[in-house]
C-alpha positions in Angstrom: -1.8 -6.9 -5.8 -2.6 -6.1 -9.4 -5.7 -3.9 -9.3 -5.7 -3.7 -13.1 -6.3 -7.4 -13.5 -9.5 -8.7 -15.1 -10.1 -10.6 -11.9 -11.3 -7.5 -10.2 -14.5 -5.6 -10.9 -15.2 -1.9 -10.0 -16.5 -2.8 -6.5 -13.4 -4.8 -5.7 -11.2 -1.9 -6.9 -13.2 0.6 -4.9 -13.1 -1.6 -1.8 -9.3 -2.1 -2.2 -8.8 1.7 -2.5 -10.9 2.5 0.6 -9.0 -0.1 2.6 -5.7 1.2 1.4 -6.5 4.8 2.4 -8.0 3.7 5.8 -11.6 4.6 5.1 -12.7 1.0 5.5 -11.2 -1.5 7.9 -11.6 -5.2 8.6 -14.1 -5.6 11.5 -14.3 -9.4 11.8 -15.5 -12.6 10.1 -19.2 -13.6 9.7 -20.5 -17.0 10.8 -20.3 -17.9 7.1 -16.6 -17.1 7.0 -16.9 -13.9 5.0 -14.9 -10.8 6.0 -16.9 -8.0 7.7 -15.8 -4.5 7.0 -16.6 -1.3 8.8 -16.3 2.3 7.8 -13.7 4.1 9.9 -14.3 7.5 11.5 -11.5 8.8 9.3 -13.7 8.1 6.3 -15.7 11.3 7.0 -12.5 13.3 6.1 -10.6 11.1 3.7 -13.6 9.7 1.7 -16.5 12.0 2.1 -18.4 10.4 -0.8 -18.2 7.1 1.0 -19.2 8.6 4.3 -22.2 10.4 2.8 -23.3 7.2 1.0 -23.1 5.3 4.2 -25.1 7.9 6.1 -27.8 7.9 3.5 -28.0 4.1 3.7 -28.3 4.3 7.5 -30.9 7.0 7.4 -33.0 5.1 4.8 -32.7 1.8 6.7 -33.8 3.5 10.0 -36.7 5.2 8.2 -37.9 1.9 6.7 -37.7 0.3 10.2 -39.7 3.2 11.6 -42.3 3.0 8.9 -42.6 -0.7 9.5 -43.3 -0.1 13.2 -40.0 -1.6 14.4 -38.6 1.6 15.9 -40.1 4.0 18.3 -38.8 7.5 18.7 -39.5 9.6 21.8 -38.4 13.2 22.3 -37.6 14.8 25.6 -38.3 18.5 26.5 -35.0 19.5 24.8 -36.1 17.7 21.6 -33.4 15.1 22.0 -34.5 11.8 20.5 -34.4 8.4 22.1 -34.7 5.5 19.7 -36.0 2.2 20.8 -35.8 -0.8 18.6 -38.1 -3.8 18.8 -36.3 -7.2 19.0 -37.1 -7.8 15.3 -36.0 -4.2 14.4 -32.7 -4.7 16.3 -32.1 -8.0 14.4 -32.8 -6.4 11.1 -30.7 -3.3 11.8 -27.8 -5.4 12.9 -28.1 -7.6 9.8 -28.1 -4.6 7.6 -25.0 -3.2 9.2 -26.7 -0.2 10.8 -25.6 -1.1 14.3 -22.1 -2.0 15.3 -21.4 -5.7 15.1 -20.2 -5.9 18.7 -23.2 -4.1 20.1 -24.7 -6.3 22.8 -28.3 -7.4 22.7 -30.7 -5.1 24.4 -32.5 -6.8 27.3 -36.2 -6.4 27.5 -37.3 -4.6 30.6 
């Protein structure tokens, strides 16, 4: 693959680099036929800037869902958090890539 070609923009080059070093991996194909990629656990060590950017995105997305009333957070006596997503919050979080694509739906109790 000629990464220097004019057919590739900076995002394509960056994605190709992260795939090549193992920081990003193919995770599946969307219903629209587009490739879905996931950040690997190795990214934390081999591409810390990518990992940090991803963590910032996840944090901001969850904060926005919380501020919209789509997430509830409860703390136990050890101050460990339990996060509960509303059905709409779950859908949005999954669409935004905050939840694993293979995570099953959470049944309502």
